[in-house]
Backbone as ProteinMPNN parsed JSONL, in Angstrom:
{"seq_chain_A": "XXXXXXXXXXXXXXXXXXXXXXXXXXXXXXXXXXXXXXXXXXXXXXXXXXXXXXXXXXXXXXXXXXXXXXXXXXXXXXXXXXXXXXXXXXXXXXXXXXXXXXXXXXXXXXXXXXXXX", "coords_chain_A": {"N_chain_A": [[-2.784, 136.417, -31.168], [0.023, 134.464, -30.102], [1.333, 134.013, -26.861], [4.416, 133.497, -25.596], [6.677, 131.876, -23.31], [9.063, 133.142, -23.005], [11.121, 134.382, -20.825], [11.091, 133.332, -18.31], [9.941, 130.813, -19.012], [12.01, 129.87, -20.374], [14.222, 129.578, -18.711], [12.74, 127.583, -17.408], [12.857, 125.23, -18.685], [15.469, 125.197, -19.297], [16.178, 124.566, -16.735], [14.936, 122.149, -16.382], [16.005, 120.591, -18.507], [18.608, 120.618, -17.009], [18.242, 119.218, -15.035], [18.268, 116.348, -16.119], [20.609, 116.221, -17.141], [23.475, 113.859, -18.302], [22.095, 111.782, -18.89], [20.98, 109.338, -21.34], [21.251, 109.981, -24.876], [18.127, 110.67, -26.557], [16.739, 111.444, -24.07], [18.015, 113.065, -22.585], [18.237, 115.681, -24.446], [15.556, 116.464, -25.398], [12.802, 118.145, -24.795], [10.111, 117.096, -23.782], [10.918, 114.168, -23.977], [13.067, 114.292, -21.886], [11.529, 115.594, -19.93], [10.102, 113.322, -19.323], [11.24, 111.243, -18.441], [13.05, 112.603, -16.277], [10.79, 112.897, -14.259], [10.326, 109.906, -13.623], [12.673, 109.266, -12.879], [12.573, 110.809, -10.672], [10.541, 109.243, -9.114], [11.681, 106.999, -8.707], [13.601, 107.658, -7.117], [12.444, 108.495, -4.598], [11.002, 105.826, -4.017], [13.499, 104.398, -3.556], [14.441, 105.363, -1.58], [13.052, 105.156, 0.548], [13.379, 102.141, 0.275], [15.781, 101.764, 0.86], [15.857, 102.492, 3.728], [14.773, 100.374, 4.754], [16.474, 98.677, 3.995], [18.614, 98.907, 5.723], [17.886, 98.948, 8.078], [17.238, 96.14, 8.257], [20.221, 95.094, 7.708], [20.778, 96.299, 10.553], [19.502, 94.337, 12.036], [20.55, 92.011, 11.09], [23.023, 92.005, 12.028], [23.119, 92.247, 14.753], [21.758, 90.006, 15.407], [24.02, 87.973, 14.483], [26.06, 88.859, 16.649], [24.454, 87.892, 19.264], [24.316, 85.072, 18.54], [26.405, 84.523, 18.789], [26.162, 84.64, 21.814], [24.18, 82.57, 22.278], [21.596, 83.412, 22.76], [18.381, 83.97, 21.278], [17.565, 86.613, 19.117], [14.418, 87.571, 19.147], [13.791, 86.897, 21.505], [15.782, 88.354, 23.063], [15.043, 91.43, 22.024], [12.809, 91.658, 23.216], [13.193, 91.232, 26.246], [15.273, 93.435, 26.057], [12.891, 95.529, 25.731], [11.269, 94.945, 27.991], [13.399, 95.341, 30.037], [13.722, 98.227, 30.267], [15.203, 99.42, 28.695], [16.462, 101.812, 26.772], [17.144, 101.602, 23.606], [18.146, 101.857, 20.395], [17.722, 99.821, 17.121], [19.407, 100.234, 15.252], [21.9, 101.732, 17.345], [22.944, 99.572, 18.994], [23.566, 97.647, 17.001], [25.558, 98.621, 16.371], [27.399, 98.854, 18.792], [27.414, 96.089, 19.3], [29.002, 96.091, 16.782], [31.311, 97.305, 16.661], [32.19, 97.889, 19.725], [32.316, 95.379, 21.513], [32.69, 94.614, 24.356], [30.722, 96.458, 25.095], [28.579, 96.349, 24.174], [28.54, 93.524, 26.04], [27.781, 94.48, 28.108], [25.432, 95.654, 27.773], [23.954, 93.177, 27.16], [24.326, 92.169, 29.532], [22.599, 93.762, 31.869], [20.328, 93.05, 30.108], [19.78, 90.13, 30.514], [18.829, 89.046, 32.989], [15.902, 89.927, 32.413], [15.298, 88.214, 30.493], [13.291, 85.649, 29.15]], "CA_chain_A": [[-1.619, 136.345, -30.578], [0.42, 133.379, -29.343], [2.178, 134.347, -26.233], [5.536, 132.568, -25.477], [7.261, 131.521, -22.263], [9.793, 134.225, -22.421], [12.21, 134.469, -19.821], [10.439, 132.223, -17.156], [10.008, 129.247, -20.074], [13.583, 129.127, -20.865], [14.045, 128.958, -16.862], [12.021, 126.434, -16.673], [13.417, 124.727, -19.961], [16.849, 124.812, -18.592], [16.038, 123.723, -15.442], [14.618, 121.029, -16.614], [17.602, 119.803, -19.629], [19.72, 120.008, -16.064], [17.786, 117.713, -13.552], [18.201, 115.349, -17.015], [22.074, 115.89, -17.412], [23.97, 112.576, -17.957], [21.044, 110.631, -19.073], [21.671, 108.784, -22.987], [19.815, 109.964, -26.194], [16.813, 112.094, -26.114], [16.639, 111.741, -22.711], [18.97, 114.578, -22.301], [18.112, 116.938, -25.363], [14.692, 116.796, -25.559], [11.821, 118.568, -23.559], [9.66, 116.235, -23.405], [11.663, 112.923, -23.224], [13.471, 114.799, -20.727], [10.463, 115.976, -18.874], [9.259, 111.714, -19.107], [13.295, 110.826, -17.64], [13.277, 113.141, -14.758], [9.658, 112.103, -13.433], [10.335, 108.355, -13.576], [13.607, 109.144, -12.319], [12.554, 111.47, -8.993], [9.715, 108.438, -8.572], [12.67, 105.5, -8.563], [14.382, 108.362, -5.927], [11.641, 108.399, -3.514], [11.027, 104.927, -3.567], [15.03, 103.998, -3.307], [14.687, 106.501, 0.303], [12.102, 104.097, 1.547], [13.733, 100.957, 0.588], [17.584, 102.129, 1.613], [15.273, 102.267, 5.206], [14.181, 98.855, 4.784], [17.86, 97.554, 3.893], [19.672, 99.261, 7.142], [16.807, 97.786, 9.369], [17.992, 94.566, 7.744], [21.688, 94.891, 8.313], [21.545, 95.84, 11.678], [19.47, 93.212, 12.935], [21.563, 90.794, 11.058], [24.291, 92.121, 13.183], [22.536, 91.808, 16.232], [21.457, 88.163, 15.493], [25.448, 87.275, 14.75], [26.552, 88.994, 17.958], [23.484, 87.187, 19.702], [24.09, 83.904, 18.581], [27.695, 83.691, 20.133], [26.02, 84.549, 23.058], [22.861, 81.802, 22.229], [20.391, 84.09, 22.494], [17.662, 84.499, 20.261], [16.852, 88.03, 19.017], [13.228, 88.343, 19.277], [13.996, 87.42, 23.395], [16.355, 89.464, 23.528], [14.421, 92.569, 21.967], [11.735, 91.485, 24.311], [13.844, 91.415, 26.969], [15.126, 94.942, 25.888], [11.885, 96.339, 26.395], [11.391, 95.005, 29.847], [14.367, 96.204, 31.302], [13.71, 99.331, 30.068], [16.728, 100.035, 27.913], [16.291, 102.483, 25.011], [18.31, 101.855, 22.425], [17.353, 101.234, 18.91], [18.573, 98.685, 16.457], [21.168, 101.139, 14.853], [23.031, 102.07, 17.782], [22.688, 98.659, 19.261], [23.859, 96.621, 16.049], [27.093, 99.845, 15.888], [27.842, 98.535, 19.731], [28.135, 94.589, 18.625], [30.202, 95.423, 15.603], [32.823, 98.028, 17.345], [32.686, 97.733, 21.063], [32.133, 93.947, 21.777], [32.821, 95.036, 25.668], [29.549, 97.749, 25.75], [27.206, 95.436, 23.897], [28.026, 92.507, 26.641], [27.516, 95.448, 29.431], [24.034, 96.036, 27.84], [23.337, 91.738, 27.527], [24.346, 91.655, 31.11], [21.338, 94.23, 31.721], [18.847, 92.632, 29.612], [19.686, 88.659, 30.863], [17.89, 89.16, 34.027], [14.935, 89.66, 32.181], [14.989, 87.113, 29.368], [12.516, 84.464, 29.185]], "C_chain_A": [[-1.315, 135.422, -29.892], [1.619, 134.353, -28.079], [3.388, 133.175, -25.338], [6.118, 132.448, -24.528], [8.129, 132.618, -21.884], [10.93, 133.55, -21.579], [12.223, 133.317, -19.188], [10.93, 130.954, -17.843], [11.149, 128.839, -20.261], [14.164, 129.046, -19.535], [13.977, 127.551, -16.899], [12.816, 125.159, -17.498], [15.028, 124.109, -19.792], [16.701, 124.246, -17.21], [15.849, 122.132, -15.803], [15.629, 120.015, -17.542], [18.454, 119.992, -18.087], [19.638, 119.331, -15.305], [18.44, 116.763, -14.91], [19.751, 115.318, -17.579], [22.632, 114.724, -17.188], [22.975, 111.69, -18.557], [21.233, 110.584, -20.945], [20.546, 109.777, -23.438], [19.116, 111.118, -26.307], [16.671, 112.959, -24.878], [16.937, 113.208, -22.487], [18.922, 116.0, -23.066], [16.939, 117.534, -25.589], [13.563, 116.935, -24.75], [10.892, 117.51, -22.883], [10.319, 114.979, -23.076], [12.194, 113.372, -21.84], [12.679, 114.74, -19.411], [9.788, 114.221, -17.909], [10.225, 110.787, -18.017], [13.006, 111.33, -15.879], [12.122, 112.239, -13.35], [9.884, 111.234, -13.017], [11.995, 108.324, -12.67], [13.376, 109.766, -10.762], [11.439, 110.055, -8.658], [10.691, 107.628, -7.799], [13.505, 106.165, -7.203], [13.768, 107.94, -4.681], [11.497, 106.896, -3.402], [12.156, 104.51, -2.895], [14.953, 104.697, -1.955], [14.21, 104.767, 0.926], [12.711, 102.237, 1.73], [15.396, 100.933, 1.329], [16.791, 101.844, 3.607], [15.545, 100.848, 5.424], [15.594, 97.853, 5.127], [18.43, 97.421, 5.676], [19.47, 98.313, 8.284], [17.571, 96.487, 9.308], [18.889, 94.35, 8.29], [22.206, 95.261, 9.779], [20.983, 94.815, 13.001], [19.89, 92.083, 12.49], [22.9, 90.879, 11.66], [24.189, 91.996, 14.354], [22.679, 90.207, 16.539], [22.994, 87.256, 15.728], [25.862, 87.564, 16.097], [25.87, 88.059, 19.16], [24.079, 85.512, 19.633], [25.343, 83.349, 19.097], [27.196, 83.759, 20.858], [24.514, 83.201, 23.347], [21.898, 82.339, 23.09], [19.493, 84.213, 21.265], [17.454, 85.811, 20.431], [15.729, 88.758, 19.44], [12.984, 88.144, 21.078], [14.574, 88.411, 23.535], [15.673, 91.28, 23.536], [13.215, 92.636, 22.95], [12.062, 92.089, 25.911], [14.632, 93.161, 27.477], [14.168, 95.69, 26.345], [11.274, 96.015, 27.567], [12.076, 95.49, 30.922], [14.392, 97.448, 31.03], [14.839, 100.621, 29.362], [16.192, 100.689, 26.54], [17.144, 102.627, 24.422], [17.986, 101.233, 21.778], [18.437, 100.338, 18.383], [19.881, 99.224, 15.951], [22.062, 100.829, 15.633], [23.306, 100.508, 18.697], [23.423, 97.314, 18.271], [25.375, 97.596, 15.788], [27.77, 99.377, 17.444], [28.216, 97.308, 19.219], [29.041, 94.806, 17.612], [31.72, 96.153, 16.025], [33.068, 98.046, 18.042], [31.766, 96.467, 21.898], [31.739, 94.191, 23.74], [31.603, 96.29, 26.183], [28.655, 96.789, 25.499], [27.455, 94.232, 24.96], [27.653, 93.172, 27.762], [26.15, 95.124, 29.047], [22.622, 94.65, 27.982], [23.303, 91.643, 28.56], [22.641, 92.218, 31.834], [20.135, 93.66, 31.344], [18.791, 90.947, 30.393], [18.661, 88.549, 31.855], [16.641, 89.215, 33.713], [14.601, 88.828, 30.658], [14.183, 85.739, 29.95], [13.226, 82.762, 29.21]], "O_chain_A": [[-2.074, 135.178, -28.954], [2.489, 135.151, -28.427], [3.062, 132.237, -24.611], [6.603, 133.579, -24.565], [8.107, 133.084, -20.745], [11.45, 132.442, -21.712], [13.053, 132.42, -19.337], [11.88, 130.239, -17.524], [11.443, 127.646, -20.332], [14.759, 127.973, -19.438], [14.762, 126.658, -16.582], [13.313, 124.224, -16.87], [15.535, 123.019, -20.058], [17.404, 123.297, -16.864], [16.57, 121.186, -15.487], [15.913, 118.857, -17.234], [19.266, 119.067, -18.11], [20.568, 118.745, -14.751], [19.512, 116.329, -14.485], [20.078, 114.456, -18.394], [22.5, 114.267, -16.053], [23.419, 110.545, -18.637], [21.537, 111.543, -21.654], [19.532, 110.215, -22.894], [19.479, 112.286, -26.17], [16.563, 114.155, -24.607], [16.216, 114.183, -22.275], [19.336, 117.079, -22.644], [16.858, 118.722, -25.901], [13.244, 116.004, -24.01], [10.933, 117.164, -21.702], [10.317, 114.655, -21.889], [11.787, 112.863, -20.796], [12.91, 114.192, -18.333], [9.352, 113.972, -16.785], [9.948, 109.968, -17.141], [12.844, 110.731, -14.816], [12.299, 111.556, -12.341], [9.783, 111.257, -11.79], [12.316, 107.392, -11.933], [13.935, 109.258, -9.79], [11.66, 109.779, -7.479], [10.662, 107.511, -6.574], [13.993, 105.421, -6.352], [14.314, 107.22, -3.845], [12.046, 106.575, -2.348], [12.03, 104.224, -1.704], [15.8, 104.234, -1.191], [14.754, 103.786, 1.432], [12.605, 101.434, 2.657], [15.889, 100.15, 2.141], [17.284, 101.1, 4.455], [16.394, 100.332, 6.15], [15.814, 96.921, 5.901], [18.583, 96.487, 6.464], [20.106, 97.519, 8.978], [18.318, 95.972, 10.139], [18.889, 93.602, 9.267], [23.283, 94.942, 10.282], [21.425, 94.545, 14.118], [19.756, 91.079, 13.19], [23.713, 89.959, 11.754], [25.13, 91.638, 15.061], [23.286, 89.509, 17.351], [23.241, 86.371, 16.548], [26.055, 86.584, 16.816], [26.625, 87.512, 19.964], [24.233, 84.859, 20.665], [25.519, 82.253, 19.63], [27.368, 82.667, 21.4], [23.992, 83.028, 24.448], [21.445, 81.735, 24.062], [20.022, 84.595, 20.221], [17.202, 86.302, 21.531], [15.682, 89.903, 19.888], [12.302, 88.877, 21.793], [14.077, 89.398, 24.077], [15.713, 92.098, 24.455], [12.779, 93.705, 23.374], [11.495, 92.976, 26.549], [14.617, 93.792, 28.533], [14.376, 96.488, 27.259], [10.713, 96.923, 28.181], [11.786, 95.869, 32.057], [15.282, 98.011, 31.666], [15.105, 101.821, 29.44], [15.665, 100.158, 25.562], [17.948, 103.556, 24.496], [17.524, 100.122, 22.039], [19.556, 100.103, 18.84], [21.03, 98.826, 16.144], [22.952, 100.03, 15.34], [24.436, 100.651, 19.163], [23.742, 96.229, 18.756], [26.211, 97.168, 14.992], [28.985, 99.556, 17.364], [29.312, 97.264, 18.659], [29.886, 93.939, 17.392], [32.855, 95.732, 15.803], [34.287, 98.212, 18.098], [30.818, 96.624, 22.668], [30.641, 93.931, 24.233], [31.575, 96.864, 27.272], [27.95, 96.333, 26.4], [26.405, 93.589, 24.955], [27.108, 92.443, 28.591], [25.538, 94.371, 29.804], [21.458, 94.654, 28.382], [22.326, 91.041, 29.006], [21.75, 91.451, 32.2], [19.094, 93.697, 32.001], [17.693, 90.603, 30.829], [17.62, 87.959, 31.566], [15.907, 88.642, 34.518], [13.616, 89.032, 29.949], [14.455, 85.041, 30.927], [12.481, 81.782, 29.24]]}, "name": "protein", "num_of_chains": 1, "seq": "XXXXXXXXXXXXXXXXXXXXXXXXXXXXXXXXXXXXXXXXXXXXXXXXXXXXXXXXXXXXXXXXXXXXXXXXXXXXXXXXXXXXXXXXXXXXXXXXXXXXXXXXXXXXXXXXXXXXX"}
């Protein structure tokens, strides 16, 4: 005698097909194809979160570089000077300052300038 999944198995299938909603064709209707699609999309989502962090860091550095090039300061020297001066602002907050509040960014620059090589 074979025991089927019962309510629990049905819930599992409904949950899987719910995760595959919006996929085209068999990927949203058939269990095996839907499972393959959901697993693969989960892998891409996991990797995408890593790539998003990477992309944001590149954006922050590009913004900082743009603001620093107007002051004729190299990015690498600025970061080194930042560490020497003991300012603990990360690239995200620095780029936000450079982007939206240039006066505040220039204040940070005044603190860092004596420590530049």
